[in-house]
C-alpha positions, 0 to 999 in steps of 0.5 A: 868706220867707227868700230860697232862693238861686237856683242860679245864685248858688250856682254863682257863688260855688261857684267861685274867681271869675277876673279879667276882662282883654281879654274873657277870665277869668284867673287873677291873674299871681301866682296868689293868692285871697283870701277875701269873707267873708259879713258875716252870719256872717264866714265865707267866701262865696267866693275871689277872684283877688288882682290885682296891679300886673301885672294892673292893667298887662295890664288898662290895656294891653287897654283901651289897645288896645281904645281905639286900635285897637279896634271900639269907637272905630268904632262910631257912638254909636248902636251904642255907645248901643244896647249900653249900653241892653242892659247895663241890660236884662240887669241887669233880667233877673238882678235877683233874682240880682244882688240875692241877690249883693249881700246875700250879699257886702255884708249888705243886706237882698235886699228892698232890694237888690231894689227899689233898688240892681239897678233903680237900676244898671240905669237908670243905663245905660239914661239914659246910653244916651241921651246917647251920641247926644247928645254935642255940640261948638259952633261959634263965631263968633270975633274976632281983634283982630290979624288984621283982615278974617280970616274963620275957621270955628271949632267945638269937639269933645267927645271921649273922655278914653281909658282910665279907672281906675275905683275903687269902694267896698263901700257899694253895689258894683254901683249904684257900677260903674253910676254909674262904667262907664255914662257911661264907656262912652257917652262912648266910653271903655274902663275898668279897673274895681277893686271893693272887696276887700270886696265884689267879687262883683257887679262880677264878674257885671256883667262877664260880663253887659257881654261878653254885651251885646256890648261888644268885648273890652278895653273894659271890664276888671275886676281884683279885689284890695286898694286898697294893691296893685291900686288904688294901681297903677291910680291911678299907671299912666302909661297911664291918662288918667283915675281916677274914685274913690269912697271915703274923704277920706284915701284920695282924697288918696293918688289925687291924690298918685299921679295928680300922681307919673305924669302928672297924668291927670284925676280925679273924686272922690266922697269922705266926707260928715257930712251935717247934717238939720235939722229945724224947729219947723214940720217937716212930718209924716214928718220923724221917719220921714225923719230915721231913713231918713236915718242908718239907710238902708244901715245908715248906710254911706252917704257923704251919710248925715244923721249929724248931726241938728240939731232945733229945741230946741221939738221937740228931744225929740219928735223925738229920743225918735221917731227913738230909738224907730224905731231900737229896732224896727228888726229885725237880721239876715242880709240873706237873713232874712224881715223883716230891716230892717237888715243887718251891717256889711261887715266886721269891719274896719268893725265895730271902727271903728264900735265905736271911735267909740262908745266915743269918744263915751261917753267924752266925754260922749255919751249913748246913747237907743237903741242904742250897741254891738254886737249879738249875737256872730256876724257883724259887726252895730251896734245903731242908735244916737241919740247925744245930749249931743254937741258939735261937737268931739267926734270923733262929730260931727265924723269920718264914722263910716259906720255906723248912728249919729246925733249929735243936738243943738238949735238955735234960729235960722237963722243958727245952724244954718247956721254949724253945719251948715257947720262941717265939712270935709266938704260931700256933702248936707244935709236941711231939714225945714219947711213954710216953703218960703222958709225952706227955699230960703233956707238950701238957698242958705247951705248948702255941699253938694253936695246939699240935700233939702227935705222928703225925703232919700236921692232919687237918680235918674240925672238928677240930679248927685251930688257934694261940696263941700270935702273931699267931693270933686271933679267930679259923678257922674250926669246930664249934668254927668258927661259932662264928667268923661268927655269933653274939649274940642278947639277947631278953627279954619279960615281961610277 
């Protein structure tokens, strides 16, 4: 059944959306707004305030006051945890509304946002709420050789970093906001959140729910705008103590440079990927479906997409033909239409980027078993594509496409495939399909990737740490590992 928009969604997109700074909705200092399009049609979906450096400065000052002087830092961990939990409850209470906004703004099917994006976002707040009361230091029995006979009491405190700038991407707008905001709040920080200019709507709606949950003014601020203006200003701001960024490796390097030039702020970077998905000759049932899901989930607009498929030569034709048949069967359409399995890419810019890669692949000799071009003449749709006759020097093999494009190659043995899989500047994810669990674990140890899935793919949970090796980033999201990214350790020593 085609989705009928909730009245609340119609009202939300029906008026220009403002910035959320210091607990209040406000126009951008410049008065400018920008459009966020509906990627299924290319038409204007909503108008949003265009924040810039002046607005970022206002938001950072609000976050600083809230951290240094406001009630947030005086709350007990239990009180803070209850508020974070309440945010998760409110997300679930508005599940369909948020899923509709996500589908409209990003293009993904409503059913996917309803089943995955929104519940996972709520679960992240619920999971992190429990950690608020479990952030602990240690007592340390020290020995000081140059002070014989002295007795000390030494311990560590784990304290919040301070004001955190968070820059999130457009592929999972609400979920990425949750990945960033939830651990920052659980550990007692304050936040300035900059959503992607392509998909600002659910972050702005989340700000309303955060205020409703009882988060004090200034603790969470949301400034919509463009990366080169508001995003760059946030990365370079001298009163921001940490930046957490999810996006391309290219932009991640710019953020590193900006942090170094300003105040050497702490960084967490979750960057690009070109993940290998490896199918052995004894692959388990479901490997074909798993390989298709690995690349076509979220239209391939997933940093950990299994975009490089390696199949043992004895089963190469069978597996690749099977994935191609699945690709041909995928129904493309608006995320709100009944039966849609894959929506459009997020923007005209992304459509042109992916189309350019497809042209490059053809020019370098790749063959499309399925797809290979644009779908329709309205909206930003690309056909699910499977390319063969590829080699390691092709752009489509080496570079992150961020679209529903799979490159497939055969292999013969374990050592060969380990080298091929690791022959990338990225190291975010990897998949292994085999009945031989010893082989699977042996290969998992060889792969230079932050996440390895065995006989499954795209399995995420708030308790699982997520992040990359090499140029796929620094630090980890989710799990208890992320708490280290939002806290700093103070050692205290007393002579007794």
